[in-house]
PDB file of the backbone (N, CA, C, O) and the ligand in Angstrom, with CONECT records:
HET    H2B  A 101      17
ATOM      1  N   UNK A   1     -19.233 176.761  62.669  1.00  0.00           N
ATOM      2  CA  UNK A   1     -19.449 176.987  64.024  1.00  0.00           C
ATOM      3  C   UNK A   1     -19.776 178.346  64.578  1.00  0.00           C
ATOM      4  O   UNK A   1     -18.994 179.207  64.174  1.00  0.00           O
ATOM      5  N   UNK A   2     -20.720 178.781  65.395  1.00  0.00           N
ATOM      6  CA  UNK A   2     -20.706 180.111  65.946  1.00  0.00           C
ATOM      7  C   UNK A   2     -20.002 179.934  67.301  1.00  0.00           C
ATOM      8  O   UNK A   2     -20.448 179.353  68.291  1.00  0.00           O
ATOM      9  N   UNK A   3     -18.817 180.548  67.153  1.00  0.00           N
ATOM     10  CA  UNK A   3     -17.799 180.415  68.150  1.00  0.00           C
ATOM     11  C   UNK A   3     -18.296 181.195  69.511  1.00  0.00           C
ATOM     12  O   UNK A   3     -18.134 180.836  70.677  1.00  0.00           O
ATOM     13  N   UNK A   4     -18.815 182.128  69.111  1.00  0.00           N
ATOM     14  CA  UNK A   4     -19.373 183.198  70.517  1.00  0.00           C
ATOM     15  C   UNK A   4     -20.280 182.426  71.171  1.00  0.00           C
ATOM     16  O   UNK A   4     -20.189 182.240  72.384  1.00  0.00           O
ATOM     17  N   UNK A   5     -21.377 181.828  70.326  1.00  0.00           N
ATOM     18  CA  UNK A   5     -22.351 181.195  70.951  1.00  0.00           C
ATOM     19  C   UNK A   5     -22.061 180.005  71.714  1.00  0.00           C
ATOM     20  O   UNK A   5     -22.720 179.755  72.723  1.00  0.00           O
ATOM     21  N   UNK A   6     -21.074 179.203  71.293  1.00  0.00           N
ATOM     22  CA  UNK A   6     -20.428 178.046  71.806  1.00  0.00           C
ATOM     23  C   UNK A   6     -19.736 178.534  73.211  1.00  0.00           C
ATOM     24  O   UNK A   6     -19.714 177.856  74.239  1.00  0.00           O
ATOM     25  N   UNK A   7     -19.207 179.771  73.062  1.00  0.00           N
ATOM     26  CA  UNK A   7     -18.284 180.084  74.235  1.00  0.00           C
ATOM     27  C   UNK A   7     -19.350 180.526  75.435  1.00  0.00           C
ATOM     28  O   UNK A   7     -19.098 180.405  76.633  1.00  0.00           O
ATOM     29  N   UNK A   8     -20.443 180.999  74.952  1.00  0.00           N
ATOM     30  CA  UNK A   8     -21.494 181.523  75.917  1.00  0.00           C
ATOM     31  C   UNK A   8     -22.014 180.124  76.607  1.00  0.00           C
ATOM     32  O   UNK A   8     -22.130 180.063  77.831  1.00  0.00           O
ATOM     33  N   UNK A   9     -22.304 179.068  75.810  1.00  0.00           N
ATOM     34  CA  UNK A   9     -22.829 177.846  76.386  1.00  0.00           C
ATOM     35  C   UNK A   9     -21.873 177.251  77.377  1.00  0.00           C
ATOM     36  O   UNK A   9     -22.277 176.786  78.443  1.00  0.00           O
ATOM     37  N   UNK A  10     -20.444 177.264  76.989  1.00  0.00           N
ATOM     38  CA  UNK A  10     -19.364 176.884  78.095  1.00  0.00           C
ATOM     39  C   UNK A  10     -19.424 177.675  79.189  1.00  0.00           C
ATOM     40  O   UNK A  10     -18.976 177.141  80.204  1.00  0.00           O
ATOM     41  N   UNK A  11     -19.893 178.940  79.329  1.00  0.00           N
ATOM     42  CA  UNK A  11     -19.933 179.763  80.524  1.00  0.00           C
ATOM     43  C   UNK A  11     -20.779 178.913  81.491  1.00  0.00           C
ATOM     44  O   UNK A  11     -20.444 178.825  82.672  1.00  0.00           O
ATOM     45  N   UNK A  12     -22.012 178.204  80.948  1.00  0.00           N
ATOM     46  CA  UNK A  12     -22.724 177.536  81.898  1.00  0.00           C
ATOM     47  C   UNK A  12     -22.053 176.267  82.491  1.00  0.00           C
ATOM     48  O   UNK A  12     -22.536 175.655  83.444  1.00  0.00           O
ATOM     49  N   UNK A  13     -20.985 175.941  81.903  1.00  0.00           N
ATOM     50  CA  UNK A  13     -20.065 174.883  82.368  1.00  0.00           C
ATOM     51  C   UNK A  13     -19.006 175.169  83.270  1.00  0.00           C
ATOM     52  O   UNK A  13     -18.307 174.269  83.737  1.00  0.00           O
ATOM     53  N   UNK A  14     -18.830 176.498  83.569  1.00  0.00           N
ATOM     54  CA  UNK A  14     -17.762 176.929  84.680  1.00  0.00           C
ATOM     55  C   UNK A  14     -16.619 177.479  83.864  1.00  0.00           C
ATOM     56  O   UNK A  14     -15.523 177.663  84.394  1.00  0.00           O
ATOM     57  N   UNK A  15     -16.821 177.728  82.689  1.00  0.00           N
ATOM     58  CA  UNK A  15     -15.811 178.532  81.879  1.00  0.00           C
ATOM     59  C   UNK A  15     -16.009 180.063  81.831  1.00  0.00           C
ATOM     60  O   UNK A  15     -17.068 180.617  81.537  1.00  0.00           O
ATOM     61  N   UNK A  16     -14.811 180.696  82.169  1.00  0.00           N
ATOM     62  CA  UNK A  16     -15.082 182.236  82.125  1.00  0.00           C
ATOM     63  C   UNK A  16     -14.541 182.518  80.716  1.00  0.00           C
ATOM     64  O   UNK A  16     -13.520 182.047  80.215  1.00  0.00           O
ATOM     65  N   UNK A  17     -15.458 183.417  80.148  1.00  0.00           N
ATOM     66  CA  UNK A  17     -15.294 183.870  78.749  1.00  0.00           C
ATOM     67  C   UNK A  17     -14.357 185.449  79.241  1.00  0.00           C
ATOM     68  O   UNK A  17     -14.915 186.358  79.857  1.00  0.00           O
ATOM     69  N   UNK A  18     -13.222 185.483  78.914  1.00  0.00           N
ATOM     70  CA  UNK A  18     -12.476 186.766  79.254  1.00  0.00           C
ATOM     71  C   UNK A  18     -11.850 187.059  77.748  1.00  0.00           C
ATOM     72  O   UNK A  18     -10.999 186.343  77.221  1.00  0.00           O
ATOM     73  N   UNK A  19     -12.436 188.257  77.149  1.00  0.00           N
ATOM     74  CA  UNK A  19     -11.883 188.864  75.713  1.00  0.00           C
ATOM     75  C   UNK A  19     -11.795 187.601  74.953  1.00  0.00           C
ATOM     76  O   UNK A  19     -12.866 187.060  74.680  1.00  0.00           O
ATOM     77  N   UNK A  20     -10.736 187.062  74.580  1.00  0.00           N
ATOM     78  CA  UNK A  20     -10.724 186.182  73.404  1.00  0.00           C
ATOM     79  C   UNK A  20     -10.132 184.961  74.143  1.00  0.00           C
ATOM     80  O   UNK A  20      -9.326 184.266  73.525  1.00  0.00           O
ATOM     81  N   UNK A  21     -10.450 184.654  75.364  1.00  0.00           N
ATOM     82  CA  UNK A  21      -9.988 183.361  76.245  1.00  0.00           C
ATOM     83  C   UNK A  21     -11.075 182.736  76.833  1.00  0.00           C
ATOM     84  O   UNK A  21     -12.048 183.411  77.168  1.00  0.00           O
ATOM     85  N   UNK A  22     -11.049 181.733  76.976  1.00  0.00           N
ATOM     86  CA  UNK A  22     -11.930 180.805  77.783  1.00  0.00           C
ATOM     87  C   UNK A  22     -11.000 180.147  79.054  1.00  0.00           C
ATOM     88  O   UNK A  22     -10.084 179.359  78.820  1.00  0.00           O
ATOM     89  N   UNK A  23     -11.297 180.500  80.177  1.00  0.00           N
ATOM     90  CA  UNK A  23     -10.486 180.099  81.365  1.00  0.00           C
ATOM     91  C   UNK A  23     -11.358 179.362  82.306  1.00  0.00           C
ATOM     92  O   UNK A  23     -12.509 179.766  82.469  1.00  0.00           O
ATOM     93  N   UNK A  24     -10.843 178.118  83.067  1.00  0.00           N
ATOM     94  CA  UNK A  24     -11.428 177.577  84.077  1.00  0.00           C
ATOM     95  C   UNK A  24     -10.565 176.748  85.026  1.00  0.00           C
ATOM     96  O   UNK A  24      -9.688 176.046  84.522  1.00  0.00           O
ATOM     97  N   UNK A  25     -10.724 176.759  86.317  1.00  0.00           N
ATOM     98  CA  UNK A  25      -9.827 176.209  87.274  1.00  0.00           C
ATOM     99  C   UNK A  25     -10.536 174.926  87.503  1.00  0.00           C
ATOM    100  O   UNK A  25     -11.756 174.769  87.550  1.00  0.00           O
ATOM    101  N   UNK A  26      -9.582 174.006  87.641  1.00  0.00           N
ATOM    102  CA  UNK A  26      -9.862 172.547  88.019  1.00  0.00           C
ATOM    103  C   UNK A  26      -9.208 172.207  89.377  1.00  0.00           C
ATOM    104  O   UNK A  26      -8.001 172.368  89.561  1.00  0.00           O
ATOM    105  N   UNK A  27     -10.045 171.731  90.318  1.00  0.00           N
ATOM    106  CA  UNK A  27      -9.445 171.391  91.641  1.00  0.00           C
ATOM    107  C   UNK A  27      -9.430 169.878  91.917  1.00  0.00           C
ATOM    108  O   UNK A  27     -10.335 169.086  91.657  1.00  0.00           O
ATOM    109  N   UNK A  28      -8.223 169.613  92.501  1.00  0.00           N
ATOM    110  CA  UNK A  28      -8.007 168.064  92.843  1.00  0.00           C
ATOM    111  C   UNK A  28      -7.738 167.956  94.294  1.00  0.00           C
ATOM    112  O   UNK A  28      -7.259 168.890  94.938  1.00  0.00           O
ATOM    113  N   UNK A  29      -8.051 166.807  94.805  1.00  0.00           N
ATOM    114  CA  UNK A  29      -7.740 166.372  96.269  1.00  0.00           C
ATOM    115  C   UNK A  29      -6.179 166.386  96.302  1.00  0.00           C
ATOM    116  O   UNK A  29      -5.598 166.938  97.236  1.00  0.00           O
ATOM    117  N   UNK A  30      -5.572 165.847  95.395  1.00  0.00           N
ATOM    118  CA  UNK A  30      -4.071 165.422  95.619  1.00  0.00           C
ATOM    119  C   UNK A  30      -3.195 166.047  94.421  1.00  0.00           C
ATOM    120  O   UNK A  30      -3.576 166.003  93.251  1.00  0.00           O
ATOM    121  N   UNK A  31      -1.945 166.652  94.844  1.00  0.00           N
ATOM    122  CA  UNK A  31      -1.195 167.343  93.734  1.00  0.00           C
ATOM    123  C   UNK A  31      -1.077 166.327  92.616  1.00  0.00           C
ATOM    124  O   UNK A  31      -1.294 166.725  91.472  1.00  0.00           O
ATOM    125  N   UNK A  32      -0.729 164.945  92.839  1.00  0.00           N
ATOM    126  CA  UNK A  32      -0.525 164.067  91.594  1.00  0.00           C
ATOM    127  C   UNK A  32      -1.488 163.827  90.697  1.00  0.00           C
ATOM    128  O   UNK A  32      -1.321 163.508  89.520  1.00  0.00           O
ATOM    129  N   UNK A  33      -2.729 164.017  91.395  1.00  0.00           N
ATOM    130  CA  UNK A  33      -4.197 163.802  90.474  1.00  0.00           C
ATOM    131  C   UNK A  33      -4.105 164.972  89.321  1.00  0.00           C
ATOM    132  O   UNK A  33      -4.340 164.777  88.128  1.00  0.00           O
ATOM    133  N   UNK A  34      -3.746 166.138  89.868  1.00  0.00           N
ATOM    134  CA  UNK A  34      -3.753 167.338  89.016  1.00  0.00           C
ATOM    135  C   UNK A  34      -2.681 167.217  88.089  1.00  0.00           C
ATOM    136  O   UNK A  34      -2.902 167.730  86.992  1.00  0.00           O
ATOM    137  N   UNK A  35      -1.372 166.569  88.279  1.00  0.00           N
ATOM    138  CA  UNK A  35      -0.559 166.272  87.478  1.00  0.00           C
ATOM    139  C   UNK A  35      -0.813 165.506  86.223  1.00  0.00           C
ATOM    140  O   UNK A  35      -0.451 165.773  85.077  1.00  0.00           O
ATOM    141  N   UNK A  36      -1.649 164.295  86.763  1.00  0.00           N
ATOM    142  CA  UNK A  36      -1.915 163.246  85.792  1.00  0.00           C
ATOM    143  C   UNK A  36      -2.962 164.047  84.720  1.00  0.00           C
ATOM    144  O   UNK A  36      -2.858 163.933  83.499  1.00  0.00           O
ATOM    145  N   UNK A  37      -3.863 164.775  85.315  1.00  0.00           N
ATOM    146  CA  UNK A  37      -4.797 165.645  84.380  1.00  0.00           C
ATOM    147  C   UNK A  37      -4.109 166.328  83.336  1.00  0.00           C
ATOM    148  O   UNK A  37      -4.402 166.319  82.141  1.00  0.00           O
ATOM    149  N   UNK A  38      -3.068 166.983  83.953  1.00  0.00           N
ATOM    150  CA  UNK A  38      -2.182 167.865  83.064  1.00  0.00           C
ATOM    151  C   UNK A  38      -1.480 166.979  81.895  1.00  0.00           C
ATOM    152  O   UNK A  38      -1.227 167.414  80.772  1.00  0.00           O
ATOM    153  N   UNK A  39      -1.234 165.791  82.310  1.00  0.00           N
ATOM    154  CA  UNK A  39      -0.499 164.989  81.319  1.00  0.00           C
ATOM    155  C   UNK A  39      -1.457 164.368  80.378  1.00  0.00           C
ATOM    156  O   UNK A  39      -1.072 163.937  79.291  1.00  0.00           O
ATOM    157  N   UNK A  40      -2.615 164.312  80.734  1.00  0.00           N
ATOM    158  CA  UNK A  40      -3.684 163.676  79.706  1.00  0.00           C
ATOM    159  C   UNK A  40      -3.963 164.895  78.761  1.00  0.00           C
ATOM    160  O   UNK A  40      -4.073 164.698  77.551  1.00  0.00           O
ATOM    161  N   UNK A  41      -4.079 166.157  79.296  1.00  0.00           N
ATOM    162  CA  UNK A  41      -4.351 167.296  78.605  1.00  0.00           C
ATOM    163  C   UNK A  41      -3.223 167.443  77.624  1.00  0.00           C
ATOM    164  O   UNK A  41      -3.491 167.559  76.428  1.00  0.00           O
ATOM    165  N   UNK A  42      -2.073 167.446  78.015  1.00  0.00           N
ATOM    166  CA  UNK A  42      -0.761 167.606  77.234  1.00  0.00           C
ATOM    167  C   UNK A  42      -0.753 166.437  75.988  1.00  0.00           C
ATOM    168  O   UNK A  42      -0.136 166.614  74.937  1.00  0.00           O
ATOM    169  N   UNK A  43      -1.473 165.327  76.265  1.00  0.00           N
ATOM    170  CA  UNK A  43      -1.403 164.391  75.039  1.00  0.00           C
ATOM    171  C   UNK A  43      -2.426 164.559  74.201  1.00  0.00           C
ATOM    172  O   UNK A  43      -2.277 164.242  73.021  1.00  0.00           O
ATOM    173  N   UNK A  44      -3.594 165.064  74.643  1.00  0.00           N
ATOM    174  CA  UNK A  44      -4.638 165.497  73.661  1.00  0.00           C
ATOM    175  C   UNK A  44      -4.249 166.636  72.848  1.00  0.00           C
ATOM    176  O   UNK A  44      -4.575 166.696  71.662  1.00  0.00           O
ATOM    177  N   UNK A  45      -3.494 167.642  73.483  1.00  0.00           N
ATOM    178  CA  UNK A  45      -3.125 168.902  72.857  1.00  0.00           C
ATOM    179  C   UNK A  45      -2.135 168.510  71.689  1.00  0.00           C
ATOM    180  O   UNK A  45      -2.304 169.119  70.633  1.00  0.00           O
ATOM    181  N   UNK A  46      -1.151 167.597  71.741  1.00  0.00           N
ATOM    182  CA  UNK A  46      -0.230 167.124  71.029  1.00  0.00           C
ATOM    183  C   UNK A  46      -0.938 166.466  69.881  1.00  0.00           C
ATOM    184  O   UNK A  46      -0.639 166.715  68.713  1.00  0.00           O
ATOM    185  N   UNK A  47      -1.871 165.630  70.225  1.00  0.00           N
ATOM    186  CA  UNK A  47      -2.641 164.864  69.012  1.00  0.00           C
ATOM    187  C   UNK A  47      -3.484 166.013  68.107  1.00  0.00           C
ATOM    188  O   UNK A  47      -3.702 165.940  66.898  1.00  0.00           O
ATOM    189  N   UNK A  48      -3.820 166.888  68.845  1.00  0.00           N
ATOM    190  CA  UNK A  48      -4.626 167.815  68.038  1.00  0.00           C
ATOM    191  C   UNK A  48      -3.743 169.102  67.380  1.00  0.00           C
ATOM    192  O   UNK A  48      -4.200 169.842  66.510  1.00  0.00           O
ATOM    193  N   UNK A  49      -2.575 169.208  67.885  1.00  0.00           N
ATOM    194  CA  UNK A  49      -1.653 170.223  67.590  1.00  0.00           C
ATOM    195  C   UNK A  49      -2.201 171.550  67.872  1.00  0.00           C
ATOM    196  O   UNK A  49      -1.960 172.552  67.198  1.00  0.00           O
ATOM    197  N   UNK A  50      -2.972 171.501  68.933  1.00  0.00           N
ATOM    198  CA  UNK A  50      -3.475 172.846  69.547  1.00  0.00           C
ATOM    199  C   UNK A  50      -3.427 172.844  71.165  1.00  0.00           C
ATOM    200  O   UNK A  50      -3.907 171.934  71.841  1.00  0.00           O
ATOM    201  N   UNK A  51      -2.871 173.827  71.617  1.00  0.00           N
ATOM    202  CA  UNK A  51      -2.410 173.640  73.002  1.00  0.00           C
ATOM    203  C   UNK A  51      -2.900 174.633  73.839  1.00  0.00           C
ATOM    204  O   UNK A  51      -2.934 175.777  73.384  1.00  0.00           O
ATOM    205  N   UNK A  52      -3.326 174.408  75.081  1.00  0.00           N
ATOM    206  CA  UNK A  52      -3.708 175.356  76.065  1.00  0.00           C
ATOM    207  C   UNK A  52      -2.729 175.802  76.866  1.00  0.00           C
ATOM    208  O   UNK A  52      -1.692 175.156  77.019  1.00  0.00           O
ATOM    209  N   UNK A  53      -2.969 177.016  77.491  1.00  0.00           N
ATOM    210  CA  UNK A  53      -2.237 177.592  78.730  1.00  0.00           C
ATOM    211  C   UNK A  53      -2.541 176.731  79.984  1.00  0.00           C
ATOM    212  O   UNK A  53      -3.686 176.485  80.365  1.00  0.00           O
ATOM    213  N   UNK A  54      -1.571 176.359  80.503  1.00  0.00           N
ATOM    214  CA  UNK A  54      -1.888 175.493  81.774  1.00  0.00           C
ATOM    215  C   UNK A  54      -0.845 176.074  82.996  1.00  0.00           C
ATOM    216  O   UNK A  54       0.374 176.192  82.877  1.00  0.00           O
ATOM    217  N   UNK A  55      -1.696 176.418  84.262  1.00  0.00           N
ATOM    218  CA  UNK A  55      -0.818 176.807  85.492  1.00  0.00           C
ATOM    219  C   UNK A  55      -1.208 175.802  86.427  1.00  0.00           C
ATOM    220  O   UNK A  55      -2.370 175.419  86.558  1.00  0.00           O
ATOM    221  N   UNK A  56      -0.265 175.392  87.053  1.00  0.00           N
ATOM    222  CA  UNK A  56      -0.138 174.555  88.159  1.00  0.00           C
ATOM    223  C   UNK A  56       0.066 175.188  89.400  1.00  0.00           C
ATOM    224  O   UNK A  56       1.160 175.679  89.678  1.00  0.00           O
ATOM    225  N   UNK A  57      -0.881 175.217  90.157  1.00  0.00           N
ATOM    226  CA  UNK A  57      -0.842 175.883  91.392  1.00  0.00           C
ATOM    227  C   UNK A  57      -1.286 174.862  92.622  1.00  0.00           C
ATOM    228  O   UNK A  57      -2.405 174.952  93.128  1.00  0.00           O
ATOM    229  N   UNK A  58      -0.429 174.005  93.004  1.00  0.00           N
ATOM    230  CA  UNK A  58      -0.458 172.903  93.897  1.00  0.00           C
ATOM    231  C   UNK A  58      -1.754 171.903  93.248  1.00  0.00           C
ATOM    232  O   UNK A  58      -1.675 171.250  92.207  1.00  0.00           O
ATOM    233  N   UNK A  59      -2.872 171.978  94.109  1.00  0.00           N
ATOM    234  CA  UNK A  59      -4.021 171.147  93.557  1.00  0.00           C
ATOM    235  C   UNK A  59      -4.955 171.932  92.718  1.00  0.00           C
ATOM    236  O   UNK A  59      -6.082 171.482  92.509  1.00  0.00           O
ATOM    237  N   UNK A  60      -4.579 173.078  92.215  1.00  0.00           N
ATOM    238  CA  UNK A  60      -5.518 173.827  91.408  1.00  0.00           C
ATOM    239  C   UNK A  60      -5.010 173.899  90.043  1.00  0.00           C
ATOM    240  O   UNK A  60      -3.908 174.447  90.030  1.00  0.00           O
ATOM    241  N   UNK A  61      -5.408 173.550  88.917  1.00  0.00           N
ATOM    242  CA  UNK A  61      -5.133 173.653  87.640  1.00  0.00           C
ATOM    243  C   UNK A  61      -5.750 174.673  86.830  1.00  0.00           C
ATOM    244  O   UNK A  61      -6.952 174.537  86.604  1.00  0.00           O
ATOM    245  N   UNK A  62      -5.175 175.625  86.374  1.00  0.00           N
ATOM    246  CA  UNK A  62      -5.976 176.701  85.574  1.00  0.00           C
ATOM    247  C   UNK A  62      -5.568 176.419  84.087  1.00  0.00           C
ATOM    248  O   UNK A  62      -4.417 176.242  83.689  1.00  0.00           O
ATOM    249  N   UNK A  63      -6.667 176.410  83.368  1.00  0.00           N
ATOM    250  CA  UNK A  63      -6.680 176.032  81.826  1.00  0.00           C
ATOM    251  C   UNK A  63      -7.090 177.072  81.079  1.00  0.00           C
ATOM    252  O   UNK A  63      -8.195 177.560  81.317  1.00  0.00           O
ATOM    253  N   UNK A  64      -6.339 177.555  80.125  1.00  0.00           N
ATOM    254  CA  UNK A  64      -6.579 178.619  79.301  1.00  0.00           C
ATOM    255  C   UNK A  64      -6.905 178.310  77.802  1.00  0.00           C
ATOM    256  O   UNK A  64      -5.904 177.899  77.215  1.00  0.00           O
ATOM    257  N   UNK A  65      -7.800 178.374  77.170  1.00  0.00           N
ATOM    258  CA  UNK A  65      -7.810 178.171  75.852  1.00  0.00           C
ATOM    259  C   UNK A  65      -7.974 179.389  74.857  1.00  0.00           C
ATOM    260  O   UNK A  65      -9.058 179.966  74.941  1.00  0.00           O
ATOM    261  N   UNK A  66      -7.182 179.813  74.043  1.00  0.00           N
ATOM    262  CA  UNK A  66      -7.152 180.738  73.159  1.00  0.00           C
ATOM    263  C   UNK A  66      -6.140 180.519  72.027  1.00  0.00           C
ATOM    264  O   UNK A  66      -5.207 179.741  72.223  1.00  0.00           O
ATOM    265  N   UNK A  67      -6.271 181.182  70.808  1.00  0.00           N
ATOM    266  CA  UNK A  67      -5.442 180.632  69.759  1.00  0.00           C
ATOM    267  C   UNK A  67      -4.441 181.939  69.658  1.00  0.00           C
ATOM    268  O   UNK A  67      -4.726 183.012  69.126  1.00  0.00           O
ATOM    269  N   UNK A  68      -3.349 181.628  70.222  1.00  0.00           N
ATOM    270  CA  UNK A  68      -2.213 182.471  70.518  1.00  0.00           C
ATOM    271  C   UNK A  68      -1.565 183.066  69.219  1.00  0.00           C
ATOM    272  O   UNK A  68      -1.093 184.198  69.326  1.00  0.00           O
ATOM    273  N   UNK A  69      -1.497 182.517  68.159  1.00  0.00           N
ATOM    274  CA  UNK A  69      -1.088 183.089  66.851  1.00  0.00           C
ATOM    275  C   UNK A  69      -1.850 184.254  66.479  1.00  0.00           C
ATOM    276  O   UNK A  69      -1.318 185.224  65.941  1.00  0.00           O
ATOM    277  N   UNK A  70      -3.221 184.184  66.778  1.00  0.00           N
ATOM    278  CA  UNK A  70      -3.961 185.347  66.147  1.00  0.00           C
ATOM    279  C   UNK A  70      -4.575 186.199  67.319  1.00  0.00           C
ATOM    280  O   UNK A  70      -5.040 187.316  67.089  1.00  0.00           O
ATOM    281  N   UNK A  71      -4.567 185.620  68.653  1.00  0.00           N
ATOM    282  CA  UNK A  71      -5.083 186.179  69.780  1.00  0.00           C
ATOM    283  C   UNK A  71      -6.699 186.272  69.631  1.00  0.00           C
ATOM    284  O   UNK A  71      -7.377 187.226  70.012  1.00  0.00           O
ATOM    285  N   UNK A  72      -7.187 185.080  68.994  1.00  0.00           N
ATOM    286  CA  UNK A  72      -8.682 184.977  68.845  1.00  0.00           C
ATOM    287  C   UNK A  72      -9.177 183.798  69.527  1.00  0.00           C
ATOM    288  O   UNK A  72      -8.366 182.918  69.814  1.00  0.00           O
ATOM    289  N   UNK A  73     -10.460 183.659  69.839  1.00  0.00           N
ATOM    290  CA  UNK A  73     -11.134 182.422  70.232  1.00  0.00           C
ATOM    291  C   UNK A  73     -11.594 181.660  69.079  1.00  0.00           C
ATOM    292  O   UNK A  73     -12.533 182.113  68.425  1.00  0.00           O
ATOM    293  N   UNK A  74     -11.072 180.604  68.764  1.00  0.00           N
ATOM    294  CA  UNK A  74     -11.670 179.875  67.599  1.00  0.00           C
ATOM    295  C   UNK A  74     -12.136 178.528  67.778  1.00  0.00           C
ATOM    296  O   UNK A  74     -12.019 177.923  68.843  1.00  0.00           O
ATOM    297  N   UNK A  75     -12.619 178.096  66.829  1.00  0.00           N
ATOM    298  CA  UNK A  75     -13.313 176.645  66.871  1.00  0.00           C
ATOM    299  C   UNK A  75     -12.694 175.723  67.628  1.00  0.00           C
ATOM    300  O   UNK A  75     -13.273 175.064  68.492  1.00  0.00           O
ATOM    301  N   UNK A  76     -11.287 175.616  67.295  1.00  0.00           N
ATOM    302  CA  UNK A  76     -10.443 174.659  67.993  1.00  0.00           C
ATOM    303  C   UNK A  76     -10.304 174.724  69.596  1.00  0.00           C
ATOM    304  O   UNK A  76     -10.171 173.776  70.369  1.00  0.00           O
ATOM    305  N   UNK A  77     -10.376 176.223  69.910  1.00  0.00           N
ATOM    306  CA  UNK A  77     -10.482 176.433  71.432  1.00  0.00           C
ATOM    307  C   UNK A  77     -11.658 175.770  72.135  1.00  0.00           C
ATOM    308  O   UNK A  77     -11.567 175.137  73.186  1.00  0.00           O
ATOM    309  N   UNK A  78     -12.870 176.004  71.379  1.00  0.00           N
ATOM    310  CA  UNK A  78     -14.042 175.554  71.957  1.00  0.00           C
ATOM    311  C   UNK A  78     -14.052 174.029  72.131  1.00  0.00           C
ATOM    312  O   UNK A  78     -14.607 173.451  73.066  1.00  0.00           O
ATOM    313  N   UNK A  79     -13.378 173.436  71.130  1.00  0.00           N
ATOM    314  CA  UNK A  79     -13.304 171.964  71.032  1.00  0.00           C
ATOM    315  C   UNK A  79     -12.269 171.448  72.091  1.00  0.00           C
ATOM    316  O   UNK A  79     -12.415 170.371  72.670  1.00  0.00           O
ATOM    317  N   UNK A  80     -11.283 172.239  72.289  1.00  0.00           N
ATOM    318  CA  UNK A  80     -10.243 172.032  73.408  1.00  0.00           C
ATOM    319  C   UNK A  80     -10.987 172.230  74.720  1.00  0.00           C
ATOM    320  O   UNK A  80     -10.762 171.396  75.598  1.00  0.00           O
ATOM    321  N   UNK A  81     -11.795 173.160  74.964  1.00  0.00           N
ATOM    322  CA  UNK A  81     -12.495 173.441  76.119  1.00  0.00           C
ATOM    323  C   UNK A  81     -13.398 172.046  76.561  1.00  0.00           C
ATOM    324  O   UNK A  81     -13.355 171.520  77.674  1.00  0.00           O
ATOM    325  N   UNK A  82     -14.149 171.629  75.504  1.00  0.00           N
ATOM    326  CA  UNK A  82     -14.869 170.441  75.628  1.00  0.00           C
ATOM    327  C   UNK A  82     -14.232 169.166  75.895  1.00  0.00           C
ATOM    328  O   UNK A  82     -14.769 168.284  76.564  1.00  0.00           O
ATOM    329  N   UNK A  83     -13.006 169.069  75.333  1.00  0.00           N
ATOM    330  CA  UNK A  83     -12.165 167.824  75.518  1.00  0.00           C
ATOM    331  C   UNK A  83     -11.641 168.093  76.961  1.00  0.00           C
ATOM    332  O   UNK A  83     -11.648 167.087  77.670  1.00  0.00           O
ATOM    333  N   UNK A  84     -11.234 169.124  77.488  1.00  0.00           N
ATOM    334  CA  UNK A  84     -10.788 169.399  78.808  1.00  0.00           C
ATOM    335  C   UNK A  84     -11.512 169.061  80.001  1.00  0.00           C
ATOM    336  O   UNK A  84     -11.018 168.817  81.102  1.00  0.00           O
ATOM    337  N   UNK A  85     -13.064 169.071  79.596  1.00  0.00           N
ATOM    338  CA  UNK A  85     -13.992 168.840  80.464  1.00  0.00           C
ATOM    339  C   UNK A  85     -14.158 167.120  80.541  1.00  0.00           C
ATOM    340  O   UNK A  85     -14.178 166.399  81.538  1.00  0.00           O
ATOM    341  N   UNK A  86     -14.247 166.826  79.348  1.00  0.00           N
ATOM    342  CA  UNK A  86     -14.151 165.350  79.129  1.00  0.00           C
ATOM    343  C   UNK A  86     -12.990 164.574  79.947  1.00  0.00           C
ATOM    344  O   UNK A  86     -13.162 163.583  80.656  1.00  0.00           O
ATOM    345  N   UNK A  87     -11.959 165.141  79.733  1.00  0.00           N
ATOM    346  CA  UNK A  87     -10.668 164.447  80.555  1.00  0.00           C
ATOM    347  C   UNK A  87     -10.887 164.617  82.024  1.00  0.00           C
ATOM    348  O   UNK A  87     -10.459 163.751  82.786  1.00  0.00           O
ATOM    349  N   UNK A  88     -11.478 165.596  82.450  1.00  0.00           N
ATOM    350  CA  UNK A  88     -11.649 166.002  83.904  1.00  0.00           C
ATOM    351  C   UNK A  88     -12.650 164.961  84.414  1.00  0.00           C
ATOM    352  O   UNK A  88     -12.589 164.502  85.554  1.00  0.00           O
ATOM    353  N   UNK A  89     -13.566 164.618  83.521  1.00  0.00           N
ATOM    354  CA  UNK A  89     -14.563 163.663  83.933  1.00  0.00           C
ATOM    355  C   UNK A  89     -15.829 164.110  84.560  1.00  0.00           C
ATOM    356  O   UNK A  89     -16.672 163.283  84.907  1.00  0.00           O
TER     357      UNK A  89
HETATM  358  C1  H2B A 101       2.225 175.013  63.795  1.00  0.00           C
HETATM  359  C2  H2B A 101       1.371 174.657  64.983  1.00  0.00           C
HETATM  360  O1  H2B A 101       0.267 174.109  64.422  1.00  0.00           O
HETATM  361  C3  H2B A 101       1.048 176.059  65.760  1.00  0.00           C
HETATM  362  O2  H2B A 101       2.339 176.684  66.124  1.00  0.00           O
HETATM  363  C4  H2B A 101       0.184 175.782  66.810  1.00  0.00           C
HETATM  364  C5  H2B A 101       0.465 174.934  67.801  1.00  0.00           C
HETATM  365  N1  H2B A 101      -0.550 175.079  68.677  1.00  0.00           N
HETATM  366  C6  H2B A 101      -1.240 176.138  69.017  1.00  0.00           C
HETATM  367  N2  H2B A 101      -2.205 176.287  70.076  1.00  0.00           N
HETATM  368  C7  H2B A 101      -2.819 177.282  70.142  1.00  0.00           C
HETATM  369  N3  H2B A 101      -3.581 177.490  71.389  1.00  0.00           N
HETATM  370  N4  H2B A 101      -2.632 178.505  69.580  1.00  0.00           N
HETATM  371  C8  H2B A 101      -1.820 178.377  68.486  1.00  0.00           C
HETATM  372  O3  H2B A 101      -1.700 179.422  67.645  1.00  0.00           O
HETATM  373  C9  H2B A 101      -1.234 177.276  68.344  1.00  0.00           C
HETATM  374  N5  H2B A 101      -0.346 177.160  67.135  1.00  0.00           N
CONECT  358  359
CONECT  359  358  360  361
CONECT  360  359
CONECT  361  359  362  363
CONECT  362  361
CONECT  363  361  364  374
CONECT  364  363  365
CONECT  365  364  366
CONECT  366  365  367  373
CONECT  367  366  368
CONECT  368  367  369  370
CONECT  369  368
CONECT  370  368  371
CONECT  371  370  372  373
CONECT  372  371
CONECT  373  366  371  374
CONECT  374  363  373
END
């Protein structure tokens, strides 16, 4: 996979490419809807054994994908970002 090319494509889906990170904010009408999203994301992350950064700020959830062991954007982060969009629906 061409990680940089895939990351560029994800910019068209609202992801911000910042150095070796993909960052996106997800907005919800209700706090608990955001929490449900976080729970689904957590389940997916455990399944894949690859975990995003997650910031909960009331109804705004910020998701950050990077491979923190090497500080690089890797194939698994691209897959994680795509899975995140799928979970959001
Ligand atoms: C052993 C285990 O696979 C590693 O510690 C994983 C867990 N999840 C991870 N997630 C992310 N995003 N980056 C990592 O480097 C990472 N390391």
